[in-house]
C-alpha positions as CSV (number, residue, x, y, z in Angstrom):
1,M,-41.0,54.9,155.9
2,G,-38.3,52.3,155.6
3,L,-35.7,55.0,155.2
4,W,-36.5,56.4,158.6
5,K,-36.7,53.1,160.4
6,G,-36.6,53.8,164.1
7,F,-38.0,57.3,163.7
8,K,-41.6,58.4,163.7
9,L,-42.5,60.7,160.8
10,C,-43.4,63.5,163.2
11,E,-39.9,63.2,164.8
12,V,-38.3,63.5,161.4
13,L,-40.4,66.5,160.5
14,E,-40.2,68.3,163.8
15,G,-36.9,67.1,165.2
16,N,-33.6,68.8,165.2
17,K,-32.1,67.9,161.8
18,R,-28.5,67.9,163.2
19,T,-29.5,65.4,165.9
20,L,-31.1,63.2,163.3
21,I,-28.0,63.5,161.1
22,T,-25.8,62.6,164.0
23,V,-27.8,59.6,165.0
24,L,-28.0,58.3,161.4
25,S,-24.3,58.9,160.8
26,E,-23.5,56.9,164.0
27,Q,-25.7,54.1,162.8
28,L,-24.1,54.2,159.4
29,A,-20.7,53.9,161.0
30,L,-21.8,50.9,163.0
31,T,-23.2,49.3,159.9
32,N,-20.0,49.9,158.0
33,Q,-18.0,48.3,160.9
34,A,-20.3,45.3,160.9
35,L,-19.9,44.9,157.1
36,E,-16.1,45.2,157.3
37,G,-16.1,42.5,160.0
38,M,-18.3,40.3,157.9
39,S,-16.0,40.8,154.9
40,E,-12.9,39.8,157.0
41,E,-14.8,36.7,158.2
42,M,-15.7,35.8,154.7
43,K,-12.1,36.1,153.6
44,V,-11.1,33.7,156.4
45,V,-13.9,31.3,155.5
46,Q,-13.0,31.3,151.8
47,K,-9.3,30.7,152.6
48,D,-10.2,27.8,154.9
49,R,-12.6,26.4,152.3
50,R,-9.8,26.5,149.6
51,K,-7.4,24.7,152.0
52,L,-10.0,22.0,152.6
53,E,-10.8,21.6,148.9
54,D,-7.0,21.2,148.3
55,R,-6.8,18.6,151.0
56,V,-9.9,16.7,149.7
57,G,-8.3,16.7,146.3
58,K,-5.1,15.2,147.6
59,L,-7.0,12.6,149.6
60,E,-9.0,11.7,146.5
61,A,-5.8,11.3,144.5
62,R,-4.3,9.1,147.3
63,I,-7.4,7.0,147.4
64,Q,-7.2,6.4,143.7
65,Q,-3.5,5.4,144.0
66,L,-4.4,3.0,146.8
67,E,-7.3,1.5,144.8
68,K,-5.0,1.0,141.8
69,L,-2.4,-0.6,144.1
70,A,-5.0,-2.8,145.6
71,G,-6.2,-3.8,142.2
72,V,-2.7,-4.8,141.1
73,Q,-2.2,-6.8,144.3
74,E,-5.6,-8.5,143.9
75,A,-4.7,-9.4,140.3
76,A,-1.3,-10.8,141.4
77,V,-2.9,-12.8,144.2
78,A,-5.9,-13.9,142.0
79,G,-3.7,-15.0,139.1
80,P,-2.0,-18.0,140.7
81,E,-5.2,-19.1,142.3
82,D,-7.0,-19.2,139.0
83,T,-4.1,-21.3,137.5
84,D,-4.2,-23.7,140.4
85,D,-7.9,-24.2,140.1
86,K,-7.6,-24.8,136.4
87,G,-4.8,-27.3,136.9
88,E,-6.9,-29.5,139.2
């Protein structure tokens, strides 16, 4: 019965076949339009996702650079303090 969703069995058996075909073809056309629209939306979403992934990758690389830079600066600052403490 799932094939004839929206129609009662007696309508399918007794109804005008051309009318049923017309109705079903219209519904199929609407379904195809909906699927096409969803496909276009998915393309846009995937494109946006790729852009965001690229941006996240760049941000992660920048964070690593800043962490390395901060580590170098901390070592430069910590170095003289350690020698001053040892000297006293």
